[in-house]
Structures are given as C-alpha cells and as structure tokens.
Chimera marker file (.cmm) of the C-alpha trace (Angstrom):
<marker_set name="trace">
<marker id="1" x="0.000" y="0.000" z="0.000" r="1" g="1" b="0" radius="0.5"/>
<marker id="2" x="1.243" y="3.452" z="-0.887" r="1" g="1" b="0" radius="0.5"/>
<marker id="3" x="-0.756" y="5.401" z="1.721" r="1" g="1" b="0" radius="0.5"/>
<marker id="4" x="0.062" y="4.272" z="5.259" r="1" g="1" b="0" radius="0.5"/>
<marker id="5" x="-1.914" y="4.769" z="8.475" r="1" g="1" b="0" radius="0.5"/>
<marker id="6" x="0.830" y="7.128" z="9.665" r="1" g="1" b="0" radius="0.5"/>
<marker id="7" x="0.206" y="9.336" z="6.619" r="1" g="1" b="0" radius="0.5"/>
<marker id="8" x="-3.574" y="9.341" z="6.865" r="1" g="1" b="0" radius="0.5"/>
<marker id="9" x="-4.195" y="9.414" z="10.634" r="1" g="1" b="0" radius="0.5"/>
<marker id="10" x="-5.767" y="12.318" z="12.522" r="1" g="1" b="0" radius="0.5"/>
<marker id="11" x="-3.179" y="14.923" z="13.522" r="1" g="1" b="0" radius="0.5"/>
<marker id="12" x="-4.885" y="15.966" z="16.778" r="1" g="1" b="0" radius="0.5"/>
<marker id="13" x="-2.849" y="13.602" z="19.033" r="1" g="1" b="0" radius="0.5"/>
<marker id="14" x="-5.915" y="13.155" z="21.286" r="1" g="1" b="0" radius="0.5"/>
<marker id="15" x="-7.843" y="10.427" z="19.431" r="1" g="1" b="0" radius="0.5"/>
<marker id="16" x="-6.846" y="6.965" z="18.196" r="1" g="1" b="0" radius="0.5"/>
<marker id="17" x="-5.994" y="8.353" z="14.754" r="1" g="1" b="0" radius="0.5"/>
<marker id="18" x="-9.144" y="7.101" z="13.048" r="1" g="1" b="0" radius="0.5"/>
<marker id="19" x="-9.481" y="5.082" z="9.870" r="1" g="1" b="0" radius="0.5"/>
<marker id="20" x="-9.927" y="6.048" z="6.259" r="1" g="1" b="0" radius="0.5"/>
<marker id="21" x="-12.856" y="4.395" z="4.457" r="1" g="1" b="0" radius="0.5"/>
<marker id="22" x="-11.580" y="1.242" z="2.694" r="1" g="1" b="0" radius="0.5"/>
<marker id="23" x="-13.459" y="2.016" z="-0.559" r="1" g="1" b="0" radius="0.5"/>
<marker id="24" x="-11.911" y="5.503" z="-0.683" r="1" g="1" b="0" radius="0.5"/>
<marker id="25" x="-8.445" y="4.080" z="-0.037" r="1" g="1" b="0" radius="0.5"/>
<marker id="26" x="-8.852" y="1.549" z="-2.849" r="1" g="1" b="0" radius="0.5"/>
<marker id="27" x="-9.570" y="4.451" z="-5.187" r="1" g="1" b="0" radius="0.5"/>
<marker id="28" x="-6.509" y="6.299" z="-3.898" r="1" g="1" b="0" radius="0.5"/>
<marker id="29" x="-4.272" y="3.272" z="-4.458" r="1" g="1" b="0" radius="0.5"/>
<marker id="30" x="-5.610" y="2.930" z="-8.014" r="1" g="1" b="0" radius="0.5"/>
<marker id="31" x="-5.006" y="6.635" z="-8.572" r="1" g="1" b="0" radius="0.5"/>
<marker id="32" x="-1.408" y="6.363" z="-7.416" r="1" g="1" b="0" radius="0.5"/>
<marker id="33" x="-0.425" y="3.164" z="-9.207" r="1" g="1" b="0" radius="0.5"/>
<marker id="34" x="-2.646" y="2.978" z="-12.291" r="1" g="1" b="0" radius="0.5"/>
<marker id="35" x="-3.295" y="6.586" z="-13.257" r="1" g="1" b="0" radius="0.5"/>
<marker id="36" x="-1.247" y="9.386" z="-11.713" r="1" g="1" b="0" radius="0.5"/>
<marker id="37" x="1.886" y="7.282" z="-11.082" r="1" g="1" b="0" radius="0.5"/>
<marker id="38" x="3.658" y="10.115" z="-9.256" r="1" g="1" b="0" radius="0.5"/>
<marker id="39" x="4.246" y="10.648" z="-5.541" r="1" g="1" b="0" radius="0.5"/>
<marker id="40" x="1.597" y="12.458" z="-3.520" r="1" g="1" b="0" radius="0.5"/>
<marker id="41" x="1.909" y="13.682" z="0.046" r="1" g="1" b="0" radius="0.5"/>
<marker id="42" x="-1.117" y="13.588" z="2.359" r="1" g="1" b="0" radius="0.5"/>
<marker id="43" x="-1.217" y="16.884" z="4.228" r="1" g="1" b="0" radius="0.5"/>
<marker id="44" x="-4.473" y="15.884" z="5.918" r="1" g="1" b="0" radius="0.5"/>
<marker id="45" x="-6.338" y="12.573" z="5.904" r="1" g="1" b="0" radius="0.5"/>
<marker id="46" x="-8.730" y="11.365" z="8.578" r="1" g="1" b="0" radius="0.5"/>
<marker id="47" x="-9.781" y="13.958" z="11.185" r="1" g="1" b="0" radius="0.5"/>
<marker id="48" x="-11.785" y="13.202" z="14.305" r="1" g="1" b="0" radius="0.5"/>
<marker id="49" x="-14.920" y="15.341" z="14.571" r="1" g="1" b="0" radius="0.5"/>
<marker id="50" x="-13.467" y="17.526" z="17.321" r="1" g="1" b="0" radius="0.5"/>
<marker id="51" x="-10.289" y="18.308" z="15.393" r="1" g="1" b="0" radius="0.5"/>
<marker id="52" x="-12.146" y="18.821" z="12.114" r="1" g="1" b="0" radius="0.5"/>
<marker id="53" x="-14.507" y="21.303" z="13.762" r="1" g="1" b="0" radius="0.5"/>
<marker id="54" x="-11.634" y="23.125" z="15.481" r="1" g="1" b="0" radius="0.5"/>
<marker id="55" x="-9.928" y="23.859" z="12.154" r="1" g="1" b="0" radius="0.5"/>
<marker id="56" x="-13.106" y="24.777" z="10.283" r="1" g="1" b="0" radius="0.5"/>
<marker id="57" x="-13.657" y="21.458" z="8.479" r="1" g="1" b="0" radius="0.5"/>
<marker id="58" x="-16.996" y="20.447" z="7.016" r="1" g="1" b="0" radius="0.5"/>
<marker id="59" x="-17.079" y="16.783" z="8.090" r="1" g="1" b="0" radius="0.5"/>
<marker id="60" x="-15.752" y="15.042" z="4.973" r="1" g="1" b="0" radius="0.5"/>
<marker id="61" x="-12.447" y="14.104" z="6.605" r="1" g="1" b="0" radius="0.5"/>
<marker id="62" x="-14.274" y="12.724" z="9.660" r="1" g="1" b="0" radius="0.5"/>
<marker id="63" x="-15.996" y="10.170" z="7.438" r="1" g="1" b="0" radius="0.5"/>
<marker id="64" x="-12.628" y="8.964" z="6.113" r="1" g="1" b="0" radius="0.5"/>
<marker id="65" x="-13.550" y="9.932" z="2.552" r="1" g="1" b="0" radius="0.5"/>
<marker id="66" x="-11.370" y="13.017" z="2.084" r="1" g="1" b="0" radius="0.5"/>
<marker id="67" x="-7.711" y="13.953" z="1.756" r="1" g="1" b="0" radius="0.5"/>
<marker id="68" x="-5.708" y="17.074" z="1.231" r="1" g="1" b="0" radius="0.5"/>
<marker id="69" x="-2.762" y="16.432" z="-1.082" r="1" g="1" b="0" radius="0.5"/>
<marker id="70" x="0.442" y="18.220" z="-2.052" r="1" g="1" b="0" radius="0.5"/>
<marker id="71" x="3.317" y="17.146" z="-4.226" r="1" g="1" b="0" radius="0.5"/>
<marker id="72" x="6.710" y="16.176" z="-2.770" r="1" g="1" b="0" radius="0.5"/>
<marker id="73" x="8.563" y="19.174" z="-1.426" r="1" g="1" b="0" radius="0.5"/>
<marker id="74" x="5.231" y="20.677" z="-0.316" r="1" g="1" b="0" radius="0.5"/>
<marker id="75" x="4.795" y="22.504" z="-3.596" r="1" g="1" b="0" radius="0.5"/>
<marker id="76" x="1.592" y="23.280" z="-5.440" r="1" g="1" b="0" radius="0.5"/>
<marker id="77" x="0.510" y="20.768" z="-8.083" r="1" g="1" b="0" radius="0.5"/>
<marker id="78" x="0.274" y="22.745" z="-11.323" r="1" g="1" b="0" radius="0.5"/>
<marker id="79" x="0.466" y="22.517" z="-15.104" r="1" g="1" b="0" radius="0.5"/>
<marker id="80" x="0.748" y="19.080" z="-16.679" r="1" g="1" b="0" radius="0.5"/>
<marker id="81" x="0.982" y="17.435" z="-13.233" r="1" g="1" b="0" radius="0.5"/>
<marker id="82" x="-2.351" y="18.986" z="-12.274" r="1" g="1" b="0" radius="0.5"/>
<marker id="83" x="-3.966" y="17.864" z="-15.532" r="1" g="1" b="0" radius="0.5"/>
<marker id="84" x="-2.639" y="14.316" z="-14.957" r="1" g="1" b="0" radius="0.5"/>
<marker id="85" x="-3.942" y="14.324" z="-11.382" r="1" g="1" b="0" radius="0.5"/>
<marker id="86" x="-7.392" y="15.569" z="-12.386" r="1" g="1" b="0" radius="0.5"/>
<marker id="87" x="-7.614" y="12.950" z="-15.152" r="1" g="1" b="0" radius="0.5"/>
<marker id="88" x="-6.594" y="10.253" z="-12.651" r="1" g="1" b="0" radius="0.5"/>
<marker id="89" x="-9.149" y="11.404" z="-10.085" r="1" g="1" b="0" radius="0.5"/>
<marker id="90" x="-11.847" y="11.266" z="-12.748" r="1" g="1" b="0" radius="0.5"/>
<marker id="91" x="-10.691" y="7.795" z="-13.831" r="1" g="1" b="0" radius="0.5"/>
<marker id="92" x="-11.059" y="6.402" z="-10.293" r="1" g="1" b="0" radius="0.5"/>
<marker id="93" x="-14.372" y="8.249" z="-9.817" r="1" g="1" b="0" radius="0.5"/>
<marker id="94" x="-13.442" y="10.643" z="-7.001" r="1" g="1" b="0" radius="0.5"/>
<marker id="95" x="-16.471" y="12.941" z="-6.834" r="1" g="1" b="0" radius="0.5"/>
<marker id="96" x="-15.121" y="16.273" z="-5.630" r="1" g="1" b="0" radius="0.5"/>
<marker id="97" x="-11.940" y="18.291" z="-6.096" r="1" g="1" b="0" radius="0.5"/>
<marker id="98" x="-11.319" y="21.675" z="-4.524" r="1" g="1" b="0" radius="0.5"/>
<marker id="99" x="-8.236" y="23.671" z="-5.492" r="1" g="1" b="0" radius="0.5"/>
<marker id="100" x="-7.262" y="26.752" z="-3.528" r="1" g="1" b="0" radius="0.5"/>
<marker id="101" x="-5.710" y="29.851" z="-5.095" r="1" g="1" b="0" radius="0.5"/>
<marker id="102" x="-3.762" y="30.706" z="-1.950" r="1" g="1" b="0" radius="0.5"/>
<marker id="103" x="-2.780" y="27.226" z="-0.785" r="1" g="1" b="0" radius="0.5"/>
<marker id="104" x="-0.504" y="24.425" z="-1.959" r="1" g="1" b="0" radius="0.5"/>
<marker id="105" x="-2.925" y="21.632" z="-1.148" r="1" g="1" b="0" radius="0.5"/>
<marker id="106" x="-5.757" y="20.155" z="-3.193" r="1" g="1" b="0" radius="0.5"/>
<marker id="107" x="-8.772" y="18.797" z="-1.333" r="1" g="1" b="0" radius="0.5"/>
<marker id="108" x="-10.385" y="15.657" z="-2.723" r="1" g="1" b="0" radius="0.5"/>
<marker id="109" x="-13.348" y="13.793" z="-1.340" r="1" g="1" b="0" radius="0.5"/>
<marker id="110" x="-15.913" y="11.188" z="-2.120" r="1" g="1" b="0" radius="0.5"/>
<marker id="111" x="-18.681" y="12.347" z="0.215" r="1" g="1" b="0" radius="0.5"/>
<marker id="112" x="-21.777" y="10.291" z="-0.612" r="1" g="1" b="0" radius="0.5"/>
<marker id="113" x="-24.311" y="13.148" z="-0.575" r="1" g="1" b="0" radius="0.5"/>
<marker id="114" x="-22.322" y="16.130" z="-1.840" r="1" g="1" b="0" radius="0.5"/>
<marker id="115" x="-22.418" y="17.431" z="-5.384" r="1" g="1" b="0" radius="0.5"/>
<marker id="116" x="-19.828" y="16.145" z="-7.888" r="1" g="1" b="0" radius="0.5"/>
<marker id="117" x="-17.498" y="18.744" z="-9.357" r="1" g="1" b="0" radius="0.5"/>
<marker id="118" x="-14.211" y="20.604" z="-9.397" r="1" g="1" b="0" radius="0.5"/>
<marker id="119" x="-13.946" y="24.029" z="-7.799" r="1" g="1" b="0" radius="0.5"/>
<marker id="120" x="-11.325" y="26.721" z="-7.404" r="1" g="1" b="0" radius="0.5"/>
<marker id="121" x="-11.610" y="28.764" z="-4.223" r="1" g="1" b="0" radius="0.5"/>
<link id1="1" id2="2" r="1" g="1" b="0" radius="0.2"/>
<link id1="2" id2="3" r="1" g="1" b="0" radius="0.2"/>
<link id1="3" id2="4" r="1" g="1" b="0" radius="0.2"/>
<link id1="4" id2="5" r="1" g="1" b="0" radius="0.2"/>
<link id1="5" id2="6" r="1" g="1" b="0" radius="0.2"/>
<link id1="6" id2="7" r="1" g="1" b="0" radius="0.2"/>
<link id1="7" id2="8" r="1" g="1" b="0" radius="0.2"/>
<link id1="8" id2="9" r="1" g="1" b="0" radius="0.2"/>
<link id1="9" id2="10" r="1" g="1" b="0" radius="0.2"/>
<link id1="10" id2="11" r="1" g="1" b="0" radius="0.2"/>
<link id1="11" id2="12" r="1" g="1" b="0" radius="0.2"/>
<link id1="12" id2="13" r="1" g="1" b="0" radius="0.2"/>
<link id1="13" id2="14" r="1" g="1" b="0" radius="0.2"/>
<link id1="14" id2="15" r="1" g="1" b="0" radius="0.2"/>
<link id1="15" id2="16" r="1" g="1" b="0" radius="0.2"/>
<link id1="16" id2="17" r="1" g="1" b="0" radius="0.2"/>
<link id1="17" id2="18" r="1" g="1" b="0" radius="0.2"/>
<link id1="18" id2="19" r="1" g="1" b="0" radius="0.2"/>
<link id1="19" id2="20" r="1" g="1" b="0" radius="0.2"/>
<link id1="20" id2="21" r="1" g="1" b="0" radius="0.2"/>
<link id1="21" id2="22" r="1" g="1" b="0" radius="0.2"/>
<link id1="22" id2="23" r="1" g="1" b="0" radius="0.2"/>
<link id1="23" id2="24" r="1" g="1" b="0" radius="0.2"/>
<link id1="24" id2="25" r="1" g="1" b="0" radius="0.2"/>
<link id1="25" id2="26" r="1" g="1" b="0" radius="0.2"/>
<link id1="26" id2="27" r="1" g="1" b="0" radius="0.2"/>
<link id1="27" id2="28" r="1" g="1" b="0" radius="0.2"/>
<link id1="28" id2="29" r="1" g="1" b="0" radius="0.2"/>
<link id1="29" id2="30" r="1" g="1" b="0" radius="0.2"/>
<link id1="30" id2="31" r="1" g="1" b="0" radius="0.2"/>
<link id1="31" id2="32" r="1" g="1" b="0" radius="0.2"/>
<link id1="32" id2="33" r="1" g="1" b="0" radius="0.2"/>
<link id1="33" id2="34" r="1" g="1" b="0" radius="0.2"/>
<link id1="34" id2="35" r="1" g="1" b="0" radius="0.2"/>
<link id1="35" id2="36" r="1" g="1" b="0" radius="0.2"/>
<link id1="36" id2="37" r="1" g="1" b="0" radius="0.2"/>
<link id1="37" id2="38" r="1" g="1" b="0" radius="0.2"/>
<link id1="38" id2="39" r="1" g="1" b="0" radius="0.2"/>
<link id1="39" id2="40" r="1" g="1" b="0" radius="0.2"/>
<link id1="40" id2="41" r="1" g="1" b="0" radius="0.2"/>
<link id1="41" id2="42" r="1" g="1" b="0" radius="0.2"/>
<link id1="42" id2="43" r="1" g="1" b="0" radius="0.2"/>
<link id1="43" id2="44" r="1" g="1" b="0" radius="0.2"/>
<link id1="44" id2="45" r="1" g="1" b="0" radius="0.2"/>
<link id1="45" id2="46" r="1" g="1" b="0" radius="0.2"/>
<link id1="46" id2="47" r="1" g="1" b="0" radius="0.2"/>
<link id1="47" id2="48" r="1" g="1" b="0" radius="0.2"/>
<link id1="48" id2="49" r="1" g="1" b="0" radius="0.2"/>
<link id1="49" id2="50" r="1" g="1" b="0" radius="0.2"/>
<link id1="50" id2="51" r="1" g="1" b="0" radius="0.2"/>
<link id1="51" id2="52" r="1" g="1" b="0" radius="0.2"/>
<link id1="52" id2="53" r="1" g="1" b="0" radius="0.2"/>
<link id1="53" id2="54" r="1" g="1" b="0" radius="0.2"/>
<link id1="54" id2="55" r="1" g="1" b="0" radius="0.2"/>
<link id1="55" id2="56" r="1" g="1" b="0" radius="0.2"/>
<link id1="56" id2="57" r="1" g="1" b="0" radius="0.2"/>
<link id1="57" id2="58" r="1" g="1" b="0" radius="0.2"/>
<link id1="58" id2="59" r="1" g="1" b="0" radius="0.2"/>
<link id1="59" id2="60" r="1" g="1" b="0" radius="0.2"/>
<link id1="60" id2="61" r="1" g="1" b="0" radius="0.2"/>
<link id1="61" id2="62" r="1" g="1" b="0" radius="0.2"/>
<link id1="62" id2="63" r="1" g="1" b="0" radius="0.2"/>
<link id1="63" id2="64" r="1" g="1" b="0" radius="0.2"/>
<link id1="64" id2="65" r="1" g="1" b="0" radius="0.2"/>
<link id1="65" id2="66" r="1" g="1" b="0" radius="0.2"/>
<link id1="66" id2="67" r="1" g="1" b="0" radius="0.2"/>
<link id1="67" id2="68" r="1" g="1" b="0" radius="0.2"/>
<link id1="68" id2="69" r="1" g="1" b="0" radius="0.2"/>
<link id1="69" id2="70" r="1" g="1" b="0" radius="0.2"/>
<link id1="70" id2="71" r="1" g="1" b="0" radius="0.2"/>
<link id1="71" id2="72" r="1" g="1" b="0" radius="0.2"/>
<link id1="72" id2="73" r="1" g="1" b="0" radius="0.2"/>
<link id1="73" id2="74" r="1" g="1" b="0" radius="0.2"/>
<link id1="74" id2="75" r="1" g="1" b="0" radius="0.2"/>
<link id1="75" id2="76" r="1" g="1" b="0" radius="0.2"/>
<link id1="76" id2="77" r="1" g="1" b="0" radius="0.2"/>
<link id1="77" id2="78" r="1" g="1" b="0" radius="0.2"/>
<link id1="78" id2="79" r="1" g="1" b="0" radius="0.2"/>
<link id1="79" id2="80" r="1" g="1" b="0" radius="0.2"/>
<link id1="80" id2="81" r="1" g="1" b="0" radius="0.2"/>
<link id1="81" id2="82" r="1" g="1" b="0" radius="0.2"/>
<link id1="82" id2="83" r="1" g="1" b="0" radius="0.2"/>
<link id1="83" id2="84" r="1" g="1" b="0" radius="0.2"/>
<link id1="84" id2="85" r="1" g="1" b="0" radius="0.2"/>
<link id1="85" id2="86" r="1" g="1" b="0" radius="0.2"/>
<link id1="86" id2="87" r="1" g="1" b="0" radius="0.2"/>
<link id1="87" id2="88" r="1" g="1" b="0" radius="0.2"/>
<link id1="88" id2="89" r="1" g="1" b="0" radius="0.2"/>
<link id1="89" id2="90" r="1" g="1" b="0" radius="0.2"/>
<link id1="90" id2="91" r="1" g="1" b="0" radius="0.2"/>
<link id1="91" id2="92" r="1" g="1" b="0" radius="0.2"/>
<link id1="92" id2="93" r="1" g="1" b="0" radius="0.2"/>
<link id1="93" id2="94" r="1" g="1" b="0" radius="0.2"/>
<link id1="94" id2="95" r="1" g="1" b="0" radius="0.2"/>
<link id1="95" id2="96" r="1" g="1" b="0" radius="0.2"/>
<link id1="96" id2="97" r="1" g="1" b="0" radius="0.2"/>
<link id1="97" id2="98" r="1" g="1" b="0" radius="0.2"/>
<link id1="98" id2="99" r="1" g="1" b="0" radius="0.2"/>
<link id1="99" id2="100" r="1" g="1" b="0" radius="0.2"/>
<link id1="100" id2="101" r="1" g="1" b="0" radius="0.2"/>
<link id1="101" id2="102" r="1" g="1" b="0" radius="0.2"/>
<link id1="102" id2="103" r="1" g="1" b="0" radius="0.2"/>
<link id1="103" id2="104" r="1" g="1" b="0" radius="0.2"/>
<link id1="104" id2="105" r="1" g="1" b="0" radius="0.2"/>
<link id1="105" id2="106" r="1" g="1" b="0" radius="0.2"/>
<link id1="106" id2="107" r="1" g="1" b="0" radius="0.2"/>
<link id1="107" id2="108" r="1" g="1" b="0" radius="0.2"/>
<link id1="108" id2="109" r="1" g="1" b="0" radius="0.2"/>
<link id1="109" id2="110" r="1" g="1" b="0" radius="0.2"/>
<link id1="110" id2="111" r="1" g="1" b="0" radius="0.2"/>
<link id1="111" id2="112" r="1" g="1" b="0" radius="0.2"/>
<link id1="112" id2="113" r="1" g="1" b="0" radius="0.2"/>
<link id1="113" id2="114" r="1" g="1" b="0" radius="0.2"/>
<link id1="114" id2="115" r="1" g="1" b="0" radius="0.2"/>
<link id1="115" id2="116" r="1" g="1" b="0" radius="0.2"/>
<link id1="116" id2="117" r="1" g="1" b="0" radius="0.2"/>
<link id1="117" id2="118" r="1" g="1" b="0" radius="0.2"/>
<link id1="118" id2="119" r="1" g="1" b="0" radius="0.2"/>
<link id1="119" id2="120" r="1" g="1" b="0" radius="0.2"/>
<link id1="120" id2="121" r="1" g="1" b="0" radius="0.2"/>
</marker_set>
C-alpha cells in the first residue's frame, strides 16, 4: 500500500488516529499506481470530529472519505501534473476536487451526498 496509516491518521494527538474508508483508499491506491503514477503527500487525511470542527472542516475528513494532497517538497501541483492528477481522479471516480488559489494543497473527497465537481476557491 502506498498510503500508510501514519500518513492518513488524525493529527490531533488526542484520538486513536481514526481510519480512512476502505473504498476511498482503494480508489486512492488505483489513482497512485494505475493513473497518476507520481508521488503524492497527504497533508491531511482522517480527522476526528473535534479536530475537524476546530480547524473549520466540514465533516468530509471525519468520514474517512477526504484527503488534502500536495506534491513532494510541499509545492503546489500545477500545469501538466495537475492535468494528470485531475484525469486520474476522474478515472477512479473521485467525486469532488477543490483547489485553492492561496494554498498548496488540493482537497479531494468522495462524500456520498455532496455534489460532484471541481472548484477553485
């Protein structure tokens, strides 16, 4: 497995670290090995509800169906790398992608009831 528990666990240090949803992680493994084929760094994976709320999260991470990603070296994913990543996310059927103008990370999630799409905020 490419994504380890240490990479995806809650960063609060107060809970047991939580677990990512297995179906979501299967998609992420397929993304990494079959489609994107480049390293990705998890800047945030699972978050317990308390930690998610404390940093302004919306609950997707607490379900284990969301990740924030950056490229190695903590640099923004741009250009051809971004196009490859977006194509890979579509290929593995990840529902939502949020890119931030003023941040290096890209939020992805597969929340079961939220609208599919790609947004720039």
